[in-house]
ZAMARGU-4260 file (C-alpha; in steps of 0.2 Angstrom, whole numbers, plus 5000, padded with zeros to 4 digits):
<rodrens>
0) 4722/5509/5216 | 4711/5503/5197 | 4697/5492/5201 | 4708/5476/5195 | 4722/5480/5209
5) 4710/5481/5221 | 4703/5464/5215 | 4718/5456/5215 | 4725/5462/5230 | 4710/5455/5240
10) 4712/5440/5232 | 4730/5439/5238 | 4725/5442/5256 | 4711/5429/5254 | 4725/5417/5248
15) 4736/5420/5263 | 4723/5420/5275 | 4718/5403/5269 | 4735/5395/5271 | 4739/5403/5287
20) 4722/5395/5292 | 4726/5377/5286 | 4743/5379/5291 | 4737/5383/5309 | 4724/5368/5307
25) 4738/5356/5302 | 4750/5364/5316 | 4734/5358/5328 | 4730/5342/5322 | 4750/5336/5322
30) 4751/5340/5340 | 4735/5334/5345 | 4740/5317/5337 | 4757/5320/5346 | 4749/5320/5363
35) 4739/5306/5359 | 4754/5297/5355 | 4763/5302/5372 | 4747/5298/5382 | 4741/5283/5375
40) 4750/5267/5383 | 4760/5252/5373 | 4748/5236/5372 | 4757/5224/5385 | 4751/5208/5385
45) 4749/5196/5403 | 4767/5188/5405 | 4766/5169/5409 | 4757/5164/5426 | 4777/5155/5428
50) 4795/5159/5425 | 4799/5149/5408 | 4807/5132/5414 | 4827/5131/5413 | 4834/5117/5400
55) 4842/5108/5413 | 4841/5102/5430 | 4853/5108/5444 | 4863/5095/5456 | 4872/5106/5471
60) 4887/5095/5480 | 4893/5101/5495 | 4909/5096/5499 | 4925/5095/5513 | 4940/5103/5504
65) 4951/5088/5516 | 4937/5075/5515 | 4944/5058/5511 | 4928/5050/5508 | 4922/5063/5496
70) 4938/5058/5482 | 4922/5042/5479 | 4909/5056/5477 | 4918/5066/5463 | 4921/5047/5457
75) 4902/5045/5456 | 4896/5063/5452 | 4907/5061/5436 | 4896/5044/5433 | 4883/5054/5437
80) 4884/5068/5423 | 4892/5054/5410 | 4874/5045/5411 | 4864/5063/5412 | 4873/5071/5398
85) 4867/5088/5396 | 4850/5087/5406 | 4858/5089/5421 | 4872/5105/5428 | 4880/5104/5444
90) 4891/5114/5455 | 4902/5107/5470 | 4903/5120/5483 | 4918/5121/5495 | 4916/5124/5508
95) 4930/5132/5520 | 4934/5144/5533 | 4935/5163/5529 | 4956/5164/5532 | 4959/5147/5522
100) 4973/5149/5510 | 4968/5146/5491 | 4980/5133/5492 | 4973/5123/5507 | 4954/5124/5497
105) 4959/5121/5479 | 4967/5104/5481 | 4965/5087/5473 | 4946/5086/5477 | 4944/5104/5468
110) 4955/5099/5452 | 4945/5082/5451 | 4927/5092/5450 | 4935/5105/5441 | 4937/5091/5429
115) 4921/5083/5425 | 4910/5090/5410 | 4896/5099/5416 | 4902/5104/5432 | 4907/5121/5441
120) 4916/5123/5456 | 4912/5136/5470 | 4920/5140/5484 | 4910/5145/5501 | 4920/5155/5512
125) 4914/5153/5531 | 4899/5139/5524 | 4886/5154/5521 | 4877/5144/5507 | 4878/5127/5516
130) 4871/5133/5528 | 4859/5141/5520 | 4853/5126/5510 | 4855/5117/5528 | 4869/5104/5522
135) 4879/5099/5535 | 4890/5084/5528 | 4903/5083/5514 | 4897/5074/5498 | 4879/5080/5502
140) 4869/5084/5486 | 4851/5092/5483 | 4844/5090/5467 | 4832/5104/5459 | 4822/5101/5444
145) 4822/5113/5427 | 4807/5120/5434 | 4815/5125/5452 | 4806/5111/5462 | 4818/5104/5476
150) 4818/5084/5470 | 4832/5076/5478 | 4844/5077/5492 | 4856/5062/5498 | 4875/5055/5496
155) 4881/5050/5478 | 4888/5033/5487 | 4885/5018/5493 | 4894/5021/5511 | 4909/5031/5517
160) 4922/5032/5504 | 4916/5017/5494 | 4913/5017/5475 | 4902/5008/5465 | 4883/5009/5460
165) 4872/5016/5472 | 4853/5021/5477 | 4859/5040/5478 | 4866/5039/5462 | 4851/5031/5452
170) 4837/5042/5459 | 4847/5057/5454 | 4849/5049/5436 | 4831/5042/5435 | 4822/5061/5441
175) 4833/5069/5427 | 4831/5057/5412 | 4814/5051/5416 | 4806/5064/5430 | 4802/5051/5443
180) 4810/5041/5457 | 4806/5031/5471 | 4816/5040/5481 | 4820/5056/5485 | 4835/5055/5498
185) 4848/5043/5502 | 4860/5044/5517 | 4876/5052/5515 | 4894/5048/5521 | 4906/5061/5522
190) 4914/5073/5536 | 4906/5087/5544 | 4904/5102/5532 | 4908/5115/5547 | 4919/5104/5560
195) 4928/5120/5566 | 4943/5109/5573 | 4947/5098/5559 | 4947/5112/5548 | 4958/5122/5559
200) 4969/5108/5560 | 4970/5105/5543 | 4977/5122/5537
</rodrens>
């Protein structure tokens, strides 16, 4: 091999070595960056101390499917929903024995409640939900604010089975629309929700 050939071979070998060294260095840098990314936690902000408020207040009205007094409550509930508009959502909870038929539960009162804008209806088999919220009487209304606080519990009629202006309805409307009311409760007029003898007789 000539002197020039030897020099050329050495340069080629040195070039390959340098290229290999650069490749190894790049590979090491890449692995280091990948490991650093995998091991580095994401930046997390502290969540709010309280859950975001709902857009509306929530009204629960418990009802006996066969209570004649509760028809007046449905009338007053319709007026109340019209007064409060989008600021109030309501659910009418119909308490029934576990074995009651759908036709027995979903009668005139159920249809009246379901027809009110902004009102949902729900069946409470055996009264478990009513017991959990300590509701005892058909027509009993429980109002929770948009922040989840209990604001009102009571009736929406002034007397048994009578429609018309009353303190309970006015208190709920004031709490929803202004946030304040001199009343946080009112009397409830209706049948007992879990009177088993009446419930069985009516089936």
